[in-house]
C-alpha positions as CSV (number, residue, x, y, z in Angstrom):
1,M,-0.1,0.0,0.0
2,L,1.2,3.6,-0.8
3,D,-0.1,6.8,0.3
4,I,0.4,9.6,-2.3
5,M,0.0,13.4,-1.8
6,I,-2.4,14.5,-4.6
7,A,-3.3,18.0,-3.4
8,R,-2.7,20.4,-0.5
9,G,-2.6,18.1,2.4
10,T,-4.8,15.3,0.7
11,L,-3.7,11.7,0.6
12,T,-4.9,9.1,-1.6
13,R,-4.3,5.4,-0.8
14,I,-2.9,3.1,-3.5
15,F,-2.9,-0.7,-3.3
16,I,0.4,-2.0,-4.6
17,R,0.0,-5.1,-6.5
18,D,3.0,-7.8,-6.7
19,C,3.1,-7.3,-10.4
20,Y,3.9,-3.6,-10.1
21,I,6.9,-4.5,-7.9
22,K,8.1,-7.3,-10.2
23,W,7.7,-5.0,-13.3
24,F,9.7,-2.2,-11.7
25,D,12.4,-4.4,-10.4
26,Q,12.9,-6.0,-14.0
27,F,12.6,-2.5,-15.6
28,V,15.6,-1.3,-13.4
29,L,17.6,-4.4,-14.2
30,D,16.9,-3.7,-17.9
31,I,18.2,-0.1,-17.9
32,K,21.3,-1.2,-16.1
33,R,22.4,-3.5,-18.8
34,P,25.1,-2.3,-21.2
35,E,23.0,-2.6,-24.3
36,Y,20.4,-0.3,-22.5
37,K,21.3,2.7,-24.7
38,H,20.0,0.8,-27.7
39,R,16.7,-0.1,-26.1
40,S,15.4,2.9,-24.3
41,K,11.8,2.5,-25.0
42,F,9.3,0.4,-22.9
43,G,5.6,-0.2,-23.3
44,L,3.1,-1.4,-20.7
45,N,-0.7,-2.0,-21.0
46,S,-3.6,-3.6,-19.2
47,T,-7.3,-3.9,-19.5
48,P,-9.2,-0.5,-19.1
49,G,-10.1,0.0,-15.4
50,C,-7.3,-2.2,-14.0
51,G,-5.3,0.8,-12.5
52,K,-2.7,2.0,-15.0
53,T,-2.7,5.4,-13.5
54,R,-2.2,4.0,-10.0
55,A,0.7,1.9,-11.3
56,T,2.1,5.1,-12.8
57,N,1.9,6.8,-9.4
58,F,3.9,3.8,-7.9
59,I,6.5,4.1,-10.7
60,L,6.8,7.9,-10.3
61,K,7.4,7.4,-6.4
62,M,9.9,4.6,-7.1
63,A,11.7,6.5,-9.8
64,R,12.4,9.3,-7.2
65,S,14.0,6.9,-4.7
66,T,15.9,4.5,-7.1
67,P,19.6,5.2,-7.5
68,E,19.6,4.5,-11.2
69,L,16.7,7.1,-11.8
70,R,16.4,9.5,-8.8
71,D,18.7,12.2,-10.4
72,Q,17.1,12.1,-13.7
73,P,14.5,14.7,-14.7
74,I,10.9,13.3,-15.2
75,L,8.6,14.5,-18.0
76,Y,5.1,13.1,-17.2
77,Q,2.4,13.3,-19.8
78,F,-1.2,12.5,-18.8
79,D,-3.2,12.6,-21.8
80,T,-2.5,16.1,-23.1
81,A,-1.0,17.7,-19.9
82,F,2.8,17.8,-19.3
83,L,4.6,18.0,-16.0
84,Y,8.3,18.4,-15.7
85,I,9.9,17.4,-12.5
86,K,13.5,18.4,-11.9
87,L,15.5,19.0,-8.7
88,D,12.2,18.3,-6.7
89,R,10.5,21.2,-8.5
90,V,7.5,20.7,-10.8
91,F,6.7,22.8,-13.9
92,M,3.8,22.7,-16.3
93,L,4.8,22.8,-19.9
94,T,3.4,23.3,-23.3
95,R,3.6,20.4,-25.8
96,E,6.2,22.3,-27.7
97,D,8.4,22.9,-24.6
98,A,8.0,19.3,-23.8
99,Q,9.0,18.2,-27.2
100,D,12.2,20.2,-26.9
101,I,13.1,18.5,-23.8
102,V,12.8,14.9,-24.8
103,R,14.5,15.6,-28.1
104,V,17.6,17.2,-26.5
105,E,17.8,16.1,-22.9
106,E,18.8,12.4,-23.2
107,E,18.9,12.0,-19.3
108,T,15.1,12.7,-19.0
109,F,12.7,9.9,-18.1
110,Y,9.6,10.4,-20.2
111,I,6.5,8.7,-19.0
112,L,3.2,8.8,-21.0
113,D,0.1,7.8,-19.2
114,G,-3.5,7.9,-20.7
115,N,-5.6,6.5,-23.4
116,F,-5.5,9.9,-25.4
117,A,-1.8,10.6,-24.9
118,V,-0.1,11.3,-28.2
119,P,3.6,10.5,-27.9
120,L,6.4,12.9,-28.5
121,L,9.4,11.9,-30.6
122,S,12.1,11.2,-27.9
123,K,15.7,10.3,-27.6
124,C,15.4,9.6,-24.0
125,L,14.3,6.7,-21.8
126,T,10.6,6.5,-22.5
127,L,7.7,4.5,-20.9
128,F,4.5,4.5,-22.6
129,I,1.6,3.1,-20.3
130,S,-1.8,2.6,-22.1
131,S,-4.7,0.5,-22.7
132,P,-4.8,-1.1,-26.1
133,A,-7.6,1.4,-27.0
134,N,-5.0,4.1,-27.5
135,E,-4.7,4.3,-31.5
136,F,-1.1,5.6,-31.1
137,F,0.0,2.8,-28.8
138,E,0.5,-0.1,-31.3
139,E,2.0,2.3,-33.8
140,W,4.5,3.5,-31.4
141,L,5.4,-0.1,-30.3
142,M,6.0,-1.0,-33.9
143,Q,8.2,2.1,-34.5
144,A,10.2,1.3,-31.3
145,M,10.4,-2.3,-32.4
146,I,9.5,-3.6,-28.9
147,H,6.8,-5.7,-27.4
148,S,4.6,-4.3,-24.5
149,S,4.6,-5.8,-21.0
150,H,1.1,-6.4,-19.7
151,F,-0.4,-6.2,-16.2
152,P,-3.0,-8.9,-15.8
153,D,-6.5,-8.5,-14.6
154,W,-6.8,-8.6,-10.8
155,S,-7.4,-11.9,-9.1
156,L,-10.2,-12.2,-6.5
157,E,-7.5,-12.5,-3.8
158,E,-6.0,-9.2,-4.8
159,L,-9.4,-7.5,-4.8
160,H,-10.0,-8.8,-1.2
161,A,-6.6,-7.5,-0.2
162,C,-7.3,-4.1,-1.7
163,R,-10.7,-4.0,-0.1
164,N,-9.2,-4.8,3.3
165,L,-6.8,-1.9,3.0
166,C,-8.5,0.8,1.0
167,Y,-12.3,0.0,1.0
168,E,-13.1,-1.3,4.5
169,A,-16.7,-0.1,4.3
170,M,-17.4,-2.4,1.4
171,S,-18.8,-5.8,2.1
172,P,-16.7,-8.9,1.0
173,A,-19.8,-10.3,-0.5
174,I,-20.2,-7.2,-2.8
175,V,-16.5,-7.9,-4.0
176,D,-17.5,-11.5,-4.7
177,E,-20.6,-10.6,-6.7
178,R,-19.1,-7.9,-8.7
179,F,-16.0,-10.2,-9.5
180,K,-18.5,-12.6,-10.9
181,K,-20.2,-10.0,-12.9
182,Y,-17.2,-7.9,-14.2
183,G,-14.1,-10.0,-13.7
184,G,-10.9,-8.6,-12.2
185,V,-11.4,-5.0,-13.1
186,P,-11.4,-2.9,-10.0
187,Y,-12.8,0.1,-11.6
188,Y,-16.1,-1.7,-11.7
189,V,-15.7,-3.8,-8.5
190,F,-15.1,-0.9,-6.3
191,W,-17.5,1.5,-7.9
192,P,-19.6,2.7,-5.1
193,A,-23.1,3.1,-6.7
194,P,-25.3,0.1,-6.9
195,G,-26.3,-1.2,-10.3
196,L,-24.5,-0.9,-13.5
197,P,-21.0,0.8,-13.5
198,P,-20.4,4.0,-15.3
199,S,-20.1,3.9,-19.0
């Protein structure tokens, strides 16, 4: 579990799946390899509603504390918004300014997150996190000549562990019922309103 500051004094609680940790550990091993400079592009996807943005929060947090990444500036793109994190300061950028950074500053870690993110041309370490619904994602993978990693749908055990830590007010029986109906997609399982989930 991870508590993340999202606004002035506001914390949101994030359930950390084992697959997030395993993926990040492998990612760090990959970028430490001598041939890393020739493979600086990484793709990551999962079913819509399975927590890609929450996984991105975890990756951002880990990047700030991992020796191989903590001194690198981070350009974070969420859909059409760009945040540049450098020396513990955060700047909002235009797309044009962001493009200049990833084209020139090879030490930057560029993270794209969102189904509507249109990737910039980059020479730096780049991680594109998306559902397969993003029309640019598959094309970007082909151009980068890589295969995407995949976070699987949640197991019932993961959903119950998450409920215990983050959604204590929800009955375990509701988790079981919604898992049977919607599968391992936490967006639908933990949606608080009764009846059908949002479209």
